[in-house]
VOGU-3710 file (C-alpha; in Angstrom, 3 decimals, decimal comma):
1> milsnklesl> -13,637/0,002/-79,723  -15,428/-2,710/-77,672  -12,950/-5,355/-78,537  -10,273/-2,644/-77,413  -12,550/-2,552/-74,212  -12,994/-6,061/-73,310  -8,940/-6,336/-73,889  -7,918/-3,683/-71,503  -10,749/-4,836/-68,756  -9,172/-8,649/-69,216
11> lrntqksfak> -5,791/-7,485/-69,248  -6,077/-5,779/-66,115  -7,540/-8,380/-64,318  -5,246/-11,517/-65,444  -2,323/-8,967/-64,241  -3,950/-8,985/-61,092  -4,292/-12,692/-60,709  -0,863/-13,042/-62,348  0,556/-10,782/-59,658  -1,122/-12,869/-56,975
21> fssalsandq> -1,219/-16,628/-58,330  1,949/-16,650/-60,924  4,048/-18,981/-58,723  1,130/-21,695/-59,873  2,951/-21,453/-62,988  5,893/-22,839/-64,371  8,631/-20,394/-65,366  8,128/-21,099/-68,827  4,586/-20,244/-68,658  5,277/-17,137/-66,484
31> eiaervfvea> 7,365/-15,576/-69,440  4,780/-16,268/-72,034  2,065/-14,436/-70,224  4,381/-11,547/-69,337  4,752/-11,556/-73,031  1,220/-11,767/-73,792  0,724/-8,888/-71,282  3,275/-6,712/-73,422  1,536/-7,783/-77,177  -1,853/-6,445/-75,062
41> eaalagegke> -0,432/-3,405/-74,230  1,004/-2,835/-77,853  -2,384/-3,722/-79,239  -4,193/-1,224/-76,828  -1,949/1,617/-78,025  -1,948/1,033/-81,922  -4,624/0,957/-83,977  -6,590/-1,906/-85,843  -8,579/-4,622/-85,022  -6,502/-7,768/-85,867
51> piskalnale> -3,708/-6,904/-83,516  -6,670/-6,335/-80,905  -8,114/-9,739/-81,661  -4,827/-11,530/-81,840  -3,875/-10,140/-78,613  -7,286/-11,000/-77,018  -7,069/-14,599/-78,052  -3,672/-14,878/-76,337  -4,806/-13,211/-73,399  -7,660/-15,335/-73,017
61> rvagqltsam> -5,813/-18,515/-73,112  -3,663/-16,951/-70,004  -6,437/-15,903/-68,094  -7,641/-19,295/-68,668  -4,202/-21,124/-67,425  -4,188/-18,955/-64,610  -7,950/-20,154/-63,386  -6,966/-23,380/-63,843  -3,936/-22,871/-61,765  -5,613/-21,156/-59,072
71> mdptgesaqk> -8,458/-23,797/-58,928  -6,133/-26,794/-59,143  -4,178/-26,907/-56,057  -2,096/-30,237/-57,020  -0,733/-27,914/-59,822  -1,503/-30,482/-62,871  -3,384/-27,914/-64,770  -0,253/-25,774/-64,727  1,614/-28,561/-66,315  -0,646/-28,780/-69,340
81> gldnas> 1,327/-24,983/-70,054  0,827/-21,879/-71,942  3,292/-22,955/-75,208  0,647/-22,202/-77,770  -0,439/-18,658/-76,021  1,117/-16,391/-78,358
//
């Protein structure tokens, strides 16, 4: 229950940040982030700790990448990518 609450909260906050700052990410990273959002929502709708943990880990990487992109006006952090997020 605690993991699912954490995932739900992080998902909502990350989606809000993504809506505002997705342009700071590459097109590939935007696609990866959108896929991670769908996977996180599916994990919340399902049952079991494993899918929630997996989705939470992937979502944390997306959130970190978004934070880096927001904090780095040069865009260098966005170039590192999310290729291993999902």
